C-alpha positions as CSV (number, residue, x, y, z in Angstrom):
1,X,0.3,0.0,0.2
2,X,1.7,3.4,-1.5
3,X,-0.5,6.7,0.0
4,X,-0.3,10.2,-1.7
5,X,-1.5,13.5,-0.4
6,X,-3.9,15.3,-2.3
7,X,-3.4,18.7,-4.5
8,X,-5.3,21.2,-3.0
9,X,-5.6,24.9,-3.6
10,X,-5.3,26.4,-0.4
11,X,-3.4,28.8,1.6
12,X,0.0,28.9,2.9
13,X,-0.5,30.2,5.8
14,X,1.6,28.9,9.0
15,X,-1.3,27.0,10.7
16,X,-2.6,25.0,7.8
17,X,1.2,24.1,6.4
18,X,1.4,22.8,10.3
19,X,-2.1,20.5,9.9
20,X,-0.5,19.1,6.6
21,X,3.1,18.4,8.4
22,X,1.3,17.2,11.0
23,X,-1.1,14.7,8.6
24,X,2.0,13.9,6.9
25,X,3.5,12.5,9.8
26,X,1.4,10.3,11.1
27,X,0.1,8.9,7.0
28,X,3.7,8.0,6.9
29,X,3.8,5.8,10.0
30,X,1.1,3.4,8.2
31,X,2.6,3.4,4.9
32,X,4.8,5.3,2.1
33,X,3.3,8.4,1.6
34,X,4.3,10.8,-1.5
35,X,3.8,13.9,-1.7
36,X,5.8,17.4,-2.3
37,X,7.9,18.0,0.8
38,X,8.5,21.8,-0.1
39,X,4.8,22.0,-1.1
40,X,3.3,19.9,1.2
41,X,0.5,20.1,-2.6
42,X,-0.7,23.1,-1.1
43,X,-1.7,25.0,-4.5
44,X,-1.6,28.1,-4.8
45,X,-2.8,28.5,-8.7
46,X,-6.3,28.3,-9.1
47,X,-6.1,27.8,-12.8
48,X,-5.3,24.0,-12.4
49,X,-8.4,23.6,-10.4
50,X,-12.5,23.4,-11.7
51,X,-15.2,23.7,-8.9
52,X,-13.6,22.9,-5.7
53,X,-10.4,23.3,-3.4
54,X,-9.5,19.6,-4.8
55,X,-11.1,19.0,-7.9
56,X,-8.1,19.4,-10.7
57,X,-8.9,20.0,-14.1
58,X,-7.8,18.2,-17.3
59,X,-4.5,20.3,-17.5
60,X,-4.1,19.6,-13.5
61,X,-4.7,16.3,-13.6
62,X,-2.0,15.5,-16.2
63,X,0.3,17.9,-14.1
64,X,-0.8,15.5,-11.2
65,X,0.0,12.5,-13.0
66,X,3.1,13.0,-13.9
67,X,4.4,14.3,-10.5
68,X,3.0,11.2,-8.9
69,X,5.0,8.8,-11.7
70,X,8.0,11.1,-11.1
71,X,7.9,10.6,-7.1
72,X,7.0,6.7,-7.2
73,X,10.6,6.6,-8.8
74,X,12.2,8.0,-6.2
75,X,10.5,6.5,-3.5
76,X,12.3,3.1,-5.1
77,X,8.3,1.0,-3.6
78,X,9.0,-2.3,-4.1
């Protein structure tokens, strides 16, 4: 099993990032976790999303999929 943090359109304020880091730490105890350690998968470009903080548009899905492929390769999960 491998887990991945979703991309979200949101704020990069300190409280949000602290909460996401805590979530990542806890999920990482369960299984390998894929996410961007710099951005914590928080995106500030609304053009990647459709109707909510979580629903990616086609361009966002292509970008996210490419990122996941690279993260899987780097993780060397067996």
